[in-house]
C-alpha positions in Angstrom: -40.1 111.2 -6.9 -36.4 111.7 -7.5 -34.9 111.0 -11.1 -31.7 110.6 -9.3 -29.8 107.1 -10.5 -29.0 104.9 -7.7 -25.3 104.4 -7.0 -24.1 101.2 -9.0 -20.8 99.3 -10.2 -20.5 98.3 -13.8 -18.8 95.7 -15.1 -18.5 94.9 -18.8 -18.1 91.3 -20.0 -17.8 90.1 -23.9 -19.5 86.5 -22.9 -22.6 88.3 -21.8 -25.6 89.2 -24.1 -27.8 91.0 -22.1 -27.7 93.6 -19.1 -28.2 92.1 -15.5 -29.2 93.8 -12.5 -28.2 92.4 -9.2 -28.6 93.3 -5.6 -25.7 92.1 -3.3 -24.1 93.1 -0.2 -26.3 96.2 0.0 -25.1 97.7 -3.5 -26.5 97.7 -7.1 -24.4 95.7 -9.4 -24.7 96.2 -13.1 -23.2 93.5 -15.8 -23.3 94.2 -19.2 -21.8 93.2 -22.7 -18.9 94.8 -23.7 -19.5 97.7 -26.1 -23.1 98.1 -24.7 -24.1 102.0 -24.9 -24.3 103.7 -21.3 -27.1 105.7 -21.8 -29.2 102.6 -22.3 -28.0 100.8 -19.2 -28.8 104.2 -17.5 -32.7 104.3 -18.8 -32.7 100.5 -17.8 -31.8 101.4 -14.2 -34.2 104.2 -14.1 -37.1 102.0 -15.4 -36.1 99.5 -12.3 -35.6 102.0 -9.8 -38.3 101.3 -7.8 -37.3 97.5 -7.4 -33.7 98.5 -6.8 -34.7 101.2 -4.1 -37.0 98.4 -2.6 -34.5 95.7 -2.1 -31.5 97.9 -1.3 -33.8 99.1 1.7 -34.1 95.9 2.7 -30.7 94.8 2.2 -29.6 97.8 4.6 -30.8 95.9 7.9 -29.0 93.2 7.2 -26.3 91.6 9.2 -23.0 93.5 8.9 -20.3 91.9 6.8 -17.5 91.2 9.4 -14.6 92.1 7.5 -12.0 90.5 10.1 -14.2 87.6 10.8 -14.0 86.9 6.6 -10.5 87.5 7.1 -10.6 90.0 3.8 -10.8 93.7 3.9 -12.3 96.2 0.9 -9.7 98.8 -0.3 -11.2 100.7 -2.7 -12.4 98.4 -5.8 -10.4 95.7 -4.4 -10.5 93.2 -1.5 -7.1 92.2 0.2 -6.8 88.9 2.0 -5.6 88.7 5.4 -2.6 86.4 6.2 -2.0 85.8 9.9 1.0 84.5 11.6 2.6 84.2 15.2 5.5 86.0 15.6 7.5 87.7 18.3 6.3 91.4 17.3 2.7 92.8 16.1 3.2 94.4 12.5 1.7 94.6 9.5 3.0 94.4 5.5 1.1 94.4 2.4 2.0 92.0 -0.4 0.3 92.0 -3.6 -3.4 91.5 -2.8 -2.5 90.1 0.8 -2.2 91.7 4.0 -0.1 89.9 6.6 -0.6 90.6 10.0 2.5 89.4 12.5 0.9 88.8 16.0 3.2 88.6 19.2 2.8 85.0 20.8 2.4 87.5 24.1 -1.1 88.9 22.8 -3.6 88.1 25.3 -6.4 89.2 22.8 -5.2 88.2 19.5 -8.8 89.5 17.6 -8.0 92.9 19.7 -4.5 93.2 17.7 -6.2 92.1 14.5 -8.4 95.0 14.8 -5.6 97.4 16.1 -3.2 96.1 12.8 -5.8 96.7 10.3 -6.8 100.0 11.5 -3.2 101.2 11.4 -3.1 99.7 7.8 -5.9 101.8 6.5 -4.7 104.7 8.6 -1.2 104.5 6.6 -2.7 104.0 3.3 -5.4 106.8 3.8 -2.7 109.1 4.7 -0.9 108.6 1.7 -3.8 108.5 -0.8 -5.9 111.7 0.7 -2.5 113.9 0.6 -1.8 113.0 -3.5 -5.9 113.2 -4.2 -5.9 116.7 -2.6 -2.8 117.9 -4.1 -4.6 116.9 -7.6 -8.2 118.0 -6.9 -7.3 121.6 -5.5 -4.7 122.4 -8.3 -8.0 121.1 -10.6 -9.5 123.8 -8.3 -7.1 126.5 -8.1 -7.4 126.0 -4.5 -4.9 125.5 -1.7 -5.3 123.6 1.6 -3.4 124.0 4.9 -3.3 120.5 6.0 -4.5 116.9 5.4 -5.4 115.0 8.5 -7.1 111.5 8.5 -9.1 110.7 11.6 -11.2 108.0 13.1 -14.7 109.8 12.8 -17.5 108.1 13.8 -20.6 110.3 12.3 -18.9 112.0 9.5 -16.7 111.3 6.4 -14.7 114.6 6.1 -14.6 118.4 7.6 -12.7 121.6 6.6 -11.8 124.0 9.6 -11.5 127.8 9.1 -7.7 127.6 8.9 -8.0 125.3 5.7 -7.0 122.1 7.1 -8.9 119.1 5.8 -9.7 115.9 7.4 -10.6 112.8 6.1 -12.5 109.3 7.6 -10.3 106.6 7.1 -13.1 104.1 6.3 -13.6 106.0 2.9 -10.9 103.5 2.1 -13.4 101.2 2.2 -15.7 102.8 -0.3 -15.3 102.5 -4.2 -12.2 105.4 -5.3 -15.0 107.9 -6.8 -16.7 108.2 -3.8 -13.8 109.3 -1.6 -12.9 111.4 -4.9 -16.1 113.2 -4.1 -15.4 113.7 -0.4 -12.2 115.6 -1.3 -13.9 117.8 -3.8 -16.4 118.6 -1.2 -14.3 119.5 1.3 -12.1 121.5 -1.0 -15.3 123.3 -1.9 -15.5 124.4 1.7 -12.3 126.5 1.3 -14.7 128.6 -0.8 -18.1 128.3 0.9 -18.4 127.3 4.6 -21.8 126.3 4.3 -24.1 124.2 2.1 -25.3 126.5 0.1 -26.4 126.5 -3.7 -22.9 128.1 -4.6 -21.4 125.3 -2.4 -23.2 122.7 -4.3 -22.7 124.1 -7.9 -18.9 124.4 -7.1 -18.8 120.7 -6.0 -20.9 119.8 -9.2 -18.6 121.6 -11.5 -16.0 119.4 -10.4 -17.4 116.1 -9.5 -20.3 114.9 -11.5 -20.7 112.0 -9.3 -21.3 114.1 -6.6 -25.1 113.1 -6.2 -24.4 109.3 -6.4 -21.7 109.4 -4.4 -23.9 111.0 -1.9 -26.6 108.0 -2.5 -23.7 105.5 -2.2 -22.8 106.6 1.4 -26.3 106.7 2.3 -26.9 103.3 1.6 -23.7 101.6 2.3 -22.0 103.1 5.2 -23.3 100.3 7.5 -20.9 97.8 5.4 -17.9 100.3 6.2 -16.7 99.1 9.6 -14.4 96.3 10.6 
């Protein structure tokens, strides 16, 4: 049996008197009193691992959330509310925690254009975020990539080619930031090891302590990362 802890979201609250574990939307949520010892929390998660794995597995097969139908989308650790207005053009704009979608009255398929605009928003944000994150991480790893691309991958989260170009799936913006950060380190490590050898994983672990937890999170939650 693996001792690897399940991926979880931790929230501290001064109002809480005990630690609560909750499975919601295919993810483990942990609520703990402010100042609660992290080691105690992790030991509790390890003790409840069988229960956690069982309920996470059950929720993996539930209906996808249908973000667009809910008129909200995830952006890392936050959620943006979709505000849709009729206009003469098709465009989007971000205002605080609201993403405004202007839809042309000439559109025959409004739902198609909503998905198109939201995808364009993610691509724009992903390009900015991954370029900054790659720059930060490669400085720490003493590496240098050639180019950063954002792609609409269907079956992978990122890639690194022999020329040193890195590509990332825009859907990673629908995951917690620490998960996307792991993928950046993973692909940068391929600049040194173009394989998944022990040396490769050692390099990843050296610069990202959440690697195992992030891989598990992606495995358990990838079905939610769809519009």
